[in-house]
C-alpha positions in Angstrom: 33.8 -25.1 -66.7 37.4 -25.5 -64.9 37.4 -23.7 -62.0 40.2 -21.6 -62.2 40.9 -19.7 -59.1 41.0 -23.9 -57.6 43.6 -24.7 -60.2 45.6 -21.8 -60.3 45.8 -23.1 -56.1 46.3 -26.2 -56.4 49.1 -25.5 -59.4 51.7 -22.6 -57.3 50.9 -24.5 -54.2 54.7 -26.5 -53.0 55.1 -29.4 -52.9 57.9 -32.2 -54.0 58.4 -35.3 -53.0 58.5 -35.7 -49.7 57.1 -32.4 -48.2 53.7 -32.2 -49.5 51.6 -31.5 -46.0 51.1 -28.1 -47.9 49.5 -29.8 -51.4 47.1 -32.6 -48.8 45.8 -29.9 -46.7 44.4 -27.5 -49.5 42.8 -30.9 -51.4 41.4 -31.8 -48.2 39.9 -28.3 -47.6 38.0 -28.6 -51.5 37.1 -32.4 -50.5 36.2 -32.3 -46.8 32.6 -31.5 -47.9 31.7 -33.8 -50.0 33.0 -36.8 -48.3 32.1 -38.9 -45.9 34.6 -39.3 -44.1 39.2 -38.0 -44.8 41.6 -40.6 -44.4 45.5 -41.1 -44.3 48.6 -43.2 -45.1 51.9 -43.2 -42.7 53.3 -41.5 -45.9 51.2 -38.9 -45.5 48.7 -39.2 -48.8 45.4 -38.0 -48.4 41.5 -40.1 -49.7 39.0 -39.0 -49.3 35.7 -41.2 -48.8 32.1 -41.3 -50.2 30.4 -44.2 -49.4 28.6 -45.8 -52.3 25.8 -48.8 -51.9 28.0 -51.3 -52.1 31.0 -52.6 -50.8 32.8 -52.1 -54.4 36.0 -50.2 -53.8 37.1 -47.1 -56.4 40.0 -45.5 -56.1 41.2 -42.3 -58.1 44.8 -41.5 -57.7 46.0 -37.9 -58.8 50.1 -37.6 -56.9 50.3 -34.3 -54.9 54.1 -34.1 -55.2 56.2 -32.2 -57.7 59.2 -32.6 -58.8 62.0 -30.2 -57.4 65.6 -29.7 -54.9 66.6 -30.2 -51.5 69.7 -27.7 -50.0 72.5 -30.6 -50.3 75.7 -28.4 -49.0 75.9 -24.7 -48.1 80.1 -23.6 -49.8 81.9 -20.7 -47.8 80.7 -18.2 -50.3 77.1 -19.0 -49.8 75.6 -20.9 -52.4 74.0 -23.8 -52.0 74.5 -27.0 -53.8 71.4 -29.2 -54.4 69.8 -32.9 -54.9 67.4 -33.1 -57.5 64.6 -34.9 -56.7 62.5 -36.5 -59.6 63.9 -36.2 -62.8 65.7 -32.7 -64.0 66.6 -31.8 -67.5 69.5 -29.5 -67.1 68.8 -27.2 -70.0 65.9 -26.6 -68.0 67.4 -24.6 -64.6 70.1 -22.2 -65.4 68.2 -18.1 -64.1 65.2 -20.9 -63.1 64.4 -19.1 -59.5 63.4 -21.4 -56.7 62.0 -21.0 -53.5 63.8 -22.6 -50.2 61.6 -23.5 -47.0 63.4 -23.9 -43.2 62.5 -25.5 -40.7 60.3 -23.1 -39.2 58.7 -22.1 -43.0 60.3 -18.8 -43.7 60.8 -19.0 -47.9 63.7 -17.9 -49.3 63.5 -17.0 -52.7 66.7 -17.7 -54.6 68.3 -18.6 -58.7 70.5 -20.5 -60.1 73.3 -19.7 -62.0 74.4 -18.8 -65.0 77.6 -18.3 -66.7 77.8 -15.6 -69.1 78.6 -16.7 -73.1 81.4 -13.3 -72.8 84.5 -15.0 -73.9 83.3 -18.4 -73.4 83.6 -20.8 -76.5 80.7 -21.8 -78.5 81.3 -26.1 -77.1 81.1 -23.8 -73.3 78.5 -22.2 -74.3 76.6 -24.7 -75.6 77.4 -27.3 -72.3 74.6 -28.3 -70.5 74.9 -28.5 -66.2 74.3 -31.3 -64.6 71.0 -30.7 -62.4 73.3 -32.1 -59.4 76.1 -29.6 -60.3 74.1 -26.9 -60.5 74.5 -24.2 -57.7 71.4 -21.9 -56.3 72.1 -18.4 -55.5 70.3 -17.1 -52.5 72.2 -13.7 -52.8 74.4 -13.7 -49.6 78.0 -13.6 -49.6 79.4 -15.8 -47.1 78.1 -19.4 -45.6 77.1 -18.4 -42.4 74.5 -15.3 -43.8 73.1 -18.8 -44.9 73.2 -20.3 -41.7 72.0 -16.9 -40.5 68.8 -16.7 -42.8 68.1 -20.1 -41.3 68.7 -23.0 -43.7 70.0 -26.2 -43.3 70.7 -29.2 -45.7 67.6 -30.6 -46.3 65.6 -28.0 -47.2 62.7 -28.4 -50.0 63.3 -26.4 -53.1 60.3 -25.6 -55.0 60.6 -24.0 -58.6 58.9 -19.9 -58.9 56.5 -19.9 -61.3 52.8 -18.3 -62.0 49.4 -18.8 -63.8 49.2 -17.2 -67.1 45.8 -17.9 -69.3 47.5 -18.1 -72.6 47.1 -17.1 -76.3 44.0 -18.9 -76.4 42.1 -18.6 -73.3 41.9 -23.0 -73.2 44.9 -23.3 -72.2 46.4 -22.5 -69.2 50.6 -21.8 -67.4 52.0 -23.2 -64.3 54.1 -25.1 -62.8 53.5 -29.1 -61.0 50.3 -29.6 -63.7 52.0 -33.0 -63.0 50.4 -34.0 -61.3 48.3 -31.0 -59.9 46.1 -31.1 -62.7 44.6 -35.2 -61.7 44.3 -34.3 -58.3 42.4 -30.8 -59.8 40.5 -33.7 -61.9 39.5 -36.1 -58.5 38.2 -32.5 -56.8 36.0 -31.5 -59.5 34.5 -35.5 -59.7 33.7 -35.9 -56.0 32.3 -31.9 -56.3 30.1 -33.0 -58.8 29.3 -36.8 -57.2 29.2 -34.9 -53.9 24.6 -34.3 -53.6 24.9 -38.1 -55.5 24.1 -41.3 -54.5 26.8 -44.0 -55.7 26.6 -47.6 -56.4 30.0 -48.1 -55.2 32.7 -47.0 -52.6 34.6 -44.0 -53.9 37.9 -44.1 -52.3 39.9 -40.0 -54.4 43.4 -40.6 -53.3 46.4 -37.6 -53.4 49.9 -39.8 -53.4 52.8 -38.9 -52.4 56.1 -39.6 -53.9 54.7 -41.1 -57.4 58.4 -39.4 -59.0 60.6 -41.0 -56.9 59.1 -43.9 -56.8 55.2 -44.8 -57.1 55.6 -44.8 -53.0 52.3 -43.2 -52.3 50.1 -45.4 -54.0 51.6 -48.2 -53.5 50.9 -47.9 -49.6 47.2 -46.4 -50.9 46.7 -49.6 -52.2 47.8 -51.7 -49.5 45.8 -49.9 -47.7 42.8 -49.0 -49.4 42.6 -52.2 -51.6 40.7 -51.2 -54.6 38.7 -53.9 -56.7 39.6 -50.6 -59.9 41.8 -48.3 -59.6 42.3 -45.0 -61.9 45.1 -42.8 -62.1 45.0 -39.2 -63.3 48.9 -37.9 -64.7 49.8 -35.9 -67.8 51.1 -37.3 -70.4 53.4 -36.0 -73.3 51.5 -33.8 -75.8 52.9 -34.8 -79.3 51.8 -32.0 -81.0 54.8 -29.8 -80.8 56.9 -29.2 -83.8 59.1 -32.1 -85.1 57.0 -34.7 -82.7 54.5 -37.2 -84.8 52.0 -39.0 -82.5 48.2 -38.4 -82.2 47.9 -36.5 -78.7 47.4 -32.9 -79.0 45.9 -30.5 -76.4 42.3 -29.9 -76.9 41.7 -33.3 -78.1 40.4 -34.9 -74.9 41.0 -37.3 -71.7 43.8 -39.5 -73.0 43.2 -43.4 -72.5 46.7 -45.3 -72.1 46.8 -48.6 -73.0 49.8 -49.0 -72.0 53.6 -47.4 -70.6 56.4 -48.6 -69.6 54.7 -49.3 -66.2 51.4 -50.6 -66.5 48.6 -52.8 -69.7 45.5 -51.4 -68.7 42.7 -53.8 -68.1 40.8 -54.7 -71.2 37.8 -55.3 -70.2 38.2 -51.3 -68.3 39.2 -49.9 -71.0 37.0 -51.2 -73.5 33.7 -49.9 -70.8 35.8 -46.1 -70.5 35.5 -46.1 -74.7 31.4 -47.2 -74.7 30.9 -44.1 -71.8 32.7 -41.8 -74.1 30.8 -43.0 -77.4 27.5 -42.6 -75.2 28.3 -39.2 -73.6 30.4 -37.4 -76.9 32.9 -37.1 -74.6 36.3 -36.1 -76.6 38.7 -39.6 -76.0 41.9 -40.0 -77.9 43.8 -43.4 -77.4 47.8 -43.2 -75.1 50.4 -45.5 -75.7 54.3 -45.0 -74.9 57.1 -46.9 -74.5 58.5 -46.2 -71.0 57.9 -44.1 -67.8 55.6 -44.9 -65.8 52.4 -43.5 -63.2 50.8 -44.7 -59.7 48.8 -47.8 -62.0 53.0 -49.3 -62.1 51.8 -49.8 -58.2 47.8 -49.8 -57.8 47.7 -53.1 -60.5 49.2 -55.1 -58.4 48.3 -54.7 -55.0 46.9 -58.9 -53.9 46.1 -60.6 -56.7 45.6 -58.2 -58.9 43.4 -54.7 -59.4 42.0 -53.6 -62.6 43.0 -50.8 -63.6 44.0 -47.8 -66.3 45.6 -44.0 -66.3 43.5 -41.4 -67.8 45.8 -38.8 -68.8 45.3 -35.1 -69.5 47.7 -34.0 -72.4 50.5 -31.3 -71.6 53.5 -29.6 -73.0 56.7 -29.3 -71.8 56.5 -32.4 -68.8 59.5 -31.6 -65.5 59.8 -28.1 -66.3 58.0 -25.4 -64.2 56.2 -23.7 -67.6 53.6 -26.8 -67.9 51.0 -26.1 -70.6 47.6 -27.8 -70.2 44.3 -27.3 -72.3 40.7 -26.7 -70.1 38.8 -28.5 -72.5 41.3 -31.8 -71.7 40.5 -31.5 -68.3 36.4 -31.3 -68.4 36.5 -35.2 -70.6 38.7 -36.3 -67.7 35.9 -34.8 -65.0 32.8 -35.8 -67.4 34.2 -39.4 -68.2 34.9 -40.2 -64.6 31.7 -39.1 -63.6 29.8 -40.8 -65.9 31.7 -44.1 -65.7 30.9 -43.8 -61.3 27.5 -43.0 -62.1 27.1 -46.0 -65.0 29.6 -48.6 -62.7 27.4 -51.3 -61.4 27.6 -54.8 -60.1 27.0 -55.8 -64.3 29.1 -53.8 -65.7 31.7 -54.9 -63.0 30.9 -58.6 -64.0 31.5 -57.8 -68.2 34.9 -56.2 -67.4 36.0 -59.2 -64.8 34.7 -61.2 -67.3 36.9 -59.7 -70.7 40.2 -61.1 -69.0 38.5 -65.1 -68.4 
């Protein structure tokens, strides 16, 4: 069963792209007694290493960064102009609560301004403001007051949300499930394998700056040079009104056949399907034409890496009120644990030969 307290902490901690230190510190606190070594790349990605009986390297990644904003400027009235970090939709922003973290660690709350509808035309009421043209109101009356609070250009701005257990208690709503739920999967996999001997050497990574170009995946991939890499991320739940698709909340781990950045290694995909069937792990097949995950960089390291993305379905991705289901989290953890337990040289060779 999912550790709700861990999920709450890992989703609510602040960490937009480029400012992920609080998240990696929290991840480290959960895994440091489960691994033999902690490593870092020079961008701030964290890697826990559990040594195996062989030199075969398996890398699991979940990106620790979330979308947010950076202070771009402060106008004379003390309103904060913002630079989006990651893919925001304007309709998600009006009246949303945000938190600016200053250089000295002070947290200052603010709200995205919204214009009242009174006296406005229907066109004006329905107009969606571009995120880069939005402004944050921190409740001051001048630029100097904002400066006196310690706010500077470049300070990160993180969405403020709550962790909520929904009507169906397996459904959890919070911010940053993209991709803190993937980070939580890696934490739980390392916990479950803590006292077991495994054949491959296992690397569990919290990668940085995925939302702005898969940057941590590239540096971690180059640093580890894995034989097999599995990115754990979220995907679109297609069970909303008007949506058409097979991927649904609560129906299991989604094995990504392809997305806009990668096509799954066929041998690895077949092996994971077989493990799901053998252990009666609920799974679904996912295929989208756009978007990408850490796999987009991991698959291209050196001469190429055997790779796939495992996804947890989510509703309202890239908003700060995203919903996931604990059954999908548990299925993802179980699949990865059973895969690591089953992996030996014979299985690895069989997966390699599937491409030859």
